[in-house]
C-alpha positions as CSV (number, residue, x, y, z in Angstrom):
1,X,-13.9,20.8,-3.1
2,X,-17.4,19.6,-2.2
3,X,-18.0,17.7,0.9
4,X,-21.2,15.8,2.0
5,X,-22.1,13.7,5.1
6,X,-21.9,9.9,4.4
7,X,-25.3,8.4,3.2
8,X,-26.6,6.2,0.3
9,X,-27.5,9.5,-1.4
10,X,-24.0,11.0,-1.1
11,X,-22.3,7.8,-2.1
12,X,-24.5,7.9,-5.3
13,X,-23.5,11.5,-5.8
14,X,-19.9,10.7,-5.4
15,X,-20.0,7.8,-8.0
16,X,-21.4,10.3,-10.5
17,X,-18.7,12.8,-9.8
18,X,-16.0,10.2,-10.4
19,X,-17.1,9.8,-13.9
20,X,-15.7,13.4,-14.4
21,X,-12.2,12.2,-13.2
22,X,-11.5,14.6,-10.2
23,X,-7.9,15.0,-9.1
24,X,-8.9,13.6,-5.6
25,X,-11.8,12.1,-3.8
26,X,-12.0,11.2,-0.1
27,X,-14.2,9.1,2.2
28,X,-13.6,9.6,5.9
29,X,-15.1,7.5,8.7
30,X,-14.7,9.2,12.1
31,X,-15.2,7.7,15.6
32,X,-17.7,10.2,17.1
33,X,-17.4,11.7,20.5
34,X,-20.1,12.0,23.2
35,X,-21.5,15.1,21.3
36,X,-21.9,13.1,18.1
37,X,-19.1,15.0,16.4
38,X,-15.6,13.7,15.6
39,X,-13.1,14.1,18.4
40,X,-11.1,17.3,18.3
41,X,-7.8,15.4,17.9
42,X,-9.3,13.7,14.7
43,X,-7.0,10.7,15.6
44,X,-9.3,7.8,15.2
45,X,-10.4,7.7,11.6
46,X,-10.5,5.5,8.5
47,X,-9.5,7.4,5.4
48,X,-9.9,6.2,1.7
49,X,-8.5,8.5,-0.9
50,X,-8.4,8.2,-4.7
51,X,-5.8,10.5,-6.2
52,X,-5.1,10.9,-9.9
53,X,-2.0,12.2,-11.7
54,X,-3.1,15.6,-13.1
55,X,-0.7,15.2,-16.1
56,X,-1.2,11.4,-16.7
57,X,-4.8,10.7,-15.2
58,X,-4.6,7.0,-16.2
59,X,-2.3,6.7,-13.2
60,X,-4.5,6.7,-10.1
61,X,-3.6,5.7,-6.6
62,X,-6.0,4.3,-3.9
63,X,-4.9,4.7,-0.3
64,X,-6.8,3.4,2.6
65,X,-5.4,4.2,6.1
66,X,-6.7,3.4,9.6
67,X,-5.6,5.1,12.7
68,X,-8.1,3.4,14.9
69,X,-6.9,2.3,18.3
70,X,-6.7,-1.4,19.2
71,X,-10.0,-1.3,21.0
72,X,-11.7,-0.4,17.7
73,X,-9.6,-2.7,15.4
74,X,-9.9,-5.6,17.7
75,X,-7.6,-8.6,17.5
76,X,-4.7,-7.9,15.3
77,X,-4.7,-11.2,13.6
78,X,-8.3,-10.9,12.7
79,X,-7.8,-7.3,11.6
80,X,-4.9,-8.5,9.3
81,X,-7.2,-11.0,7.6
82,X,-9.9,-8.3,7.0
83,X,-7.5,-5.8,5.5
84,X,-5.9,-8.6,3.3
85,X,-9.3,-9.7,2.1
86,X,-10.2,-6.1,1.3
87,X,-7.0,-5.4,-0.7
88,X,-7.1,-8.8,-2.4
89,X,-10.6,-8.2,-3.7
90,X,-9.7,-4.9,-5.2
91,X,-6.5,-6.3,-6.7
92,X,-8.6,-9.0,-8.6
93,X,-10.7,-6.3,-10.3
94,X,-7.8,-4.1,-11.7
95,X,-4.4,-4.2,-13.4
96,X,-2.3,-2.9,-10.5
97,X,1.0,-1.2,-10.8
98,X,1.7,-1.8,-7.2
99,X,0.1,-2.5,-4.0
100,X,1.0,-3.1,-0.4
101,X,-0.3,-3.5,3.2
102,X,2.0,-2.1,5.9
103,X,2.1,-0.5,9.4
104,X,5.1,1.7,9.0
105,X,4.0,4.4,6.6
106,X,5.7,7.8,7.3
107,X,4.0,9.5,4.4
108,X,0.9,7.6,3.5
109,X,1.2,8.5,-0.1
110,X,4.7,7.1,-0.4
111,X,6.1,3.7,0.2
112,X,8.9,3.2,2.9
113,X,11.3,2.7,-0.1
114,X,10.2,6.0,-1.6
115,X,10.8,7.8,1.6
116,X,14.2,6.3,2.3
117,X,15.5,6.4,-1.3
118,X,14.9,10.0,-2.4
119,X,13.0,9.0,-5.4
120,X,12.0,12.6,-6.4
121,X,8.5,12.5,-5.6
122,X,5.6,10.0,-5.5
123,X,4.4,10.8,-9.0
124,X,7.7,9.5,-10.5
125,X,7.6,6.4,-8.3
126,X,3.9,5.7,-9.6
127,X,4.7,6.4,-13.2
128,X,7.7,4.0,-13.2
129,X,5.7,1.3,-11.2
130,X,5.9,-1.3,-14.1
131,X,9.6,-0.8,-14.5
132,X,10.7,-0.5,-10.8
133,X,9.1,-2.1,-7.8
134,X,8.0,0.7,-5.5
135,X,8.7,-1.2,-2.2
136,X,8.0,-4.2,-0.2
137,X,5.9,-4.9,2.9
138,X,3.9,-7.5,4.7
139,X,1.8,-7.9,1.5
140,X,3.2,-6.7,-1.8
141,X,1.5,-6.8,-5.1
142,X,4.0,-7.1,-7.9
143,X,2.7,-5.9,-11.3
144,X,2.8,-8.6,-14.2
145,X,5.8,-6.9,-16.0
146,X,8.0,-7.2,-13.0
147,X,6.5,-10.6,-11.9
148,X,7.7,-12.0,-15.2
149,X,11.2,-10.7,-14.6
150,X,11.2,-12.6,-11.2
151,X,10.1,-15.8,-12.9
152,X,6.5,-15.6,-12.2
153,X,4.2,-17.1,-9.5
154,X,5.9,-20.6,-9.6
155,X,9.4,-19.1,-9.0
156,X,8.3,-16.8,-6.3
157,X,6.6,-19.8,-4.6
158,X,9.7,-21.9,-5.0
159,X,11.8,-19.1,-3.4
160,X,10.3,-20.0,0.1
161,X,10.1,-16.3,1.0
162,X,6.4,-16.0,1.1
163,X,3.5,-17.6,3.1
164,X,1.1,-17.1,0.2
165,X,1.5,-16.5,-3.5
166,X,-1.4,-15.9,-5.8
167,X,-1.3,-15.0,-9.5
168,X,-4.0,-12.4,-10.0
169,X,-6.4,-12.1,-13.1
170,X,-4.2,-9.3,-14.6
171,X,-1.0,-11.5,-14.2
172,X,0.2,-9.5,-11.2
173,X,1.2,-11.5,-8.2
174,X,0.1,-11.2,-4.7
175,X,2.9,-11.9,-2.2
176,X,2.0,-12.3,1.5
177,X,4.9,-12.8,3.7
178,X,3.2,-14.3,6.8
179,X,-0.3,-15.2,7.9
180,X,-0.7,-11.9,9.9
181,X,1.3,-8.7,10.0
182,X,2.8,-9.8,13.4
183,X,4.7,-12.5,11.5
184,X,6.5,-10.0,9.4
185,X,9.8,-9.9,11.4
186,X,13.3,-8.9,10.3
187,X,14.2,-12.4,9.2
188,X,11.2,-12.6,6.9
189,X,11.8,-9.0,5.7
190,X,15.4,-9.8,4.7
191,X,14.2,-12.9,2.7
192,X,11.7,-10.8,0.8
193,X,14.2,-8.0,0.1
194,X,16.7,-10.5,-1.3
195,X,14.0,-12.2,-3.5
196,X,12.7,-8.9,-4.9
197,X,16.0,-7.2,-5.1
198,X,16.3,-7.6,-9.0
199,X,13.3,-5.3,-9.5
200,X,13.7,-2.9,-6.6
201,X,15.3,0.5,-7.0
202,X,19.1,0.6,-6.8
203,X,20.9,3.0,-4.7
204,X,21.8,3.9,-1.1
205,X,19.2,4.3,1.5
206,X,19.1,7.1,4.0
207,X,17.5,7.4,7.4
208,X,15.9,10.7,8.1
209,X,16.9,11.8,11.5
210,X,13.9,14.1,11.7
211,X,11.4,11.2,11.6
212,X,10.2,9.8,14.9
213,X,9.9,6.3,13.3
214,X,11.8,4.9,10.3
215,X,10.2,2.8,7.5
216,X,10.8,-1.0,7.9
217,X,13.4,-1.8,5.4
218,X,16.6,-3.8,4.8
219,X,19.0,-0.8,4.7
220,X,21.2,-2.1,1.9
221,X,21.4,-1.2,-1.7
222,X,19.4,-3.7,-3.8
223,X,22.4,-3.8,-6.3
224,X,24.4,-5.5,-3.7
225,X,22.2,-8.8,-3.9
């Protein structure tokens, strides 16, 4: 793996490297300490990672994660809008298998539903993304194939479960449950779960007692809806 400090030159280099379809590519933005180097804890960082499936490189996953403290993120409502605008802009340019915005990730490569459902690895979850919805969060992007099963954007709007429903250029649907992530409470989450249940994975969910925090889910089998 090759690593370079962030600069216009290194971004240009990285763009060239991406044409060779690497397995992984990362950009990390660190908060620097007084000495001009990242803090030893490495806690305050924004990480963007593009990961390709080695066996099926047409499947690629983009993950962007922030562990910045509130003093850096600023007002949570404003921060929610910035993140939503960023993800919406990307979603308009691709034909997504899945997308989401959450604050409960246990393993940032997995969805909460992947973690709780024992779906035998993130690769399988991604590969089946156009057949089974990978999960649901404050913002969920449903691929066109599954949006069609749910009746499309009009039916999802009529369900009343969502604050904002947008049909994207690919036919995928953007589902935003509340204006900001703080509005994604248990009642909203339950309505979302019940609306999306026909395309969610079926089966019992299990809490992992070894985890400090559990993913935010309705702990019911989607088949029961």
